[in-house]
N, C-alpha and C positions, 0 to 999 in steps of 0.2 A: 366367478368363483368366490366372492366374498373375502373375508379377512383371515381365513385359516392360513396355516403355514404355506400351503402350496399356492394359495391365491396371491400371495405377495411375491412369488418368484417370477422371474422372467422366463417363461416356458419357451423352449426352443424345439425346432425340428432339426435332426442331425442326419446327414447323409454320409455313409462310410464307403469309400471307394478304395479297395485294396485287393492286391493280387492273391492273397492267401486266404482261402475260404475259411480255415479254422480261426484265423484272427478275426475275420469279418463276423463270423457267427458269435465268437466270444465278445466282441465289442457290441454287437447288437444286444446281447443279453445284459451286459454291464450297463449300457446306456439306457435301455428301457427300464431298468430298476431305479433310475435317478428321478426324483420328484420334479426336477426342473426340465426334464426332457419329455416332451409330449408325444413325439413320433420319431422313429428311426427307420431308415431305408438303407439297404446295402447293395453294392454292385461290385463286380470284379474286373471290369475293363473300361476303357475310355468309351467304347461304343455303348455299353450299358449306361454309363454316366450321362452321355449325351441324350439318351432316350428318357432318362428319369428326372434330371435336374430341374427342368422348367416346370414339369407337372407337379413335382413334389414340393418345390419352393422351399428349400432348406434354409435354416438360419445359419448353420455352419456345415461346411463340407470338409471331411477329413480325407485327404487325398494322398494315396501312396505315390511317392516320388518315382517309383518304378512300375507304375500301373501299366498292364498290358494294353497294347494298341496305341502307343504314343507316349507313354510315360507321364510323369507328373506335370511336365511342361504342357503337354497337350491337355491333361486333365484340368489344370488350373485355367487354361485358356477356354476350355469348354464351359466350365462353371461361370467364368466371367462373362462369356458371350451369351449364354442361355439364361442366366439369372444374376445380373450384376449386383443385386443387394445381398447376395450370399457372402458370408465370410469364409475364407479358405485357410485351413490349417494343413500344412504338408507333414506327412509322416514318412520318415526316411530311415534307411540303415546307416547312411553316412551323414556326417555333419561338417564336411569340409567347407571352407569359407566360400569356395566358388559355387557350390550347390546352394548354400544358404543365400548368397547374394543374388544368384540367378532366380531363385524362387521368390524372393522379396521383390526383385525387379519385375517379375511377371504379375505382381499384384497380390500375392498371397499375404495373409495376415499373421501367419506364424509358421514355425518350423520346429518340429520336435522329433527326436529320434526314438526308434523302437526299443531302445534299452531303458527307457524311462518306465516307471510303474504306472498302473492304471490311475491312481490318484493324481499323478502329475499330468497325465493325458486329459483327465476330466477337468482339471484346473486350467489347462491350456485351451480346451474347448470353451470353457466359460469366459476366460479372458478374451478369446477371439470374438465370441458373441458380443462382449461388451465393448469391442473396438480397441482393446489393449493389445499391443504386440505380444506374442507368445513365442519365446525361443527357449529351447532346452539349454541348460547351462553350457554344455559343450559347444553347441552351435553358436551361442553368444560369444563364448571365449574365442573360438576359431575366427569368427567374423571380426572381433576386436583386434586379435593378433594380426590378421591379414591387413587390417587398416593401419595398424601401428607400424608394421614392417614394410609397407609400401614406400616407394621412393619419396622422401619428404620434399624434394625439389622437382615438381612436375614439369618445370620449364624444359623445353627442348635443349639438348646439348649442341653447341656450335662446333663445327670442324675447325681445324687449324687455319684454313684459308678464310673461313667466315670470321674468325677472331681477328685475323690480319686486316680484313676490310673494316670491321668495327673500329679497330685502332686508327685506321686512316680517317674514318668519319669523325672520330673523337678529336682528331687534330684539325678538323675543319676543312678537309680536302673535298673538292667537288668530285662528281662522278668521273669527269674527264681526267682529273689529276690522279684519281685512284686507278683508272684504266691504264694511264701512261706508266704509273708505278708498277703495276702488276704485269704488264706486257711490254 
C-alpha cells in the first residue's frame, strides 16, 4: 500500500465472539469502519469460535466472558489452542478481581467491561494488538485493591503446639529431649 495514511497503519483482523447478536452486529459495523482494521468476523458461541479461529487467523479476538458453550474461559482456551499468535481481549459485564485474575491467568491480553464506550474498546483492541495490556479502569482498580488487601504475610501460621516445639528447638533441644518434654 505505499505511504498513504492507511499504508502506515498496522492493519489487523478482528474476531468478535459475543453472546449478544445486536452487540456483535454493532461491533462488526464499528470495526469495519476503522482504517486499521482490514477484516472482521463474528461468532456467538464457543463452537462457532472453534470453527472459525484457525481459518480466519485473527490478530485480536474480543471474547465475551459469558460466551455460550463454555464461557470466556473456554473461549480463551480455544483461541490459544487454535491460533496461539492471536491476542485475546476479554469483554465482560463484571470486573471483579477474581474474574480479571482468572482471565489474565488463562493468557488473555486484556480485560474490558461492557460499560466502556466504543472509543475505549477500540483503544483496548489496538493496545492488545500492540502487545500492551489493556484493562478497563475498574478492572485495574479491583485487581490492585485485591492485591493490596491480601494477607501481607503469606507464611503459614503455626499452631500453639508447633510454636512450643519451635521454642524447644530454639533452646537447642534434640528430638528425643523434645519428645520427652512433650510426652
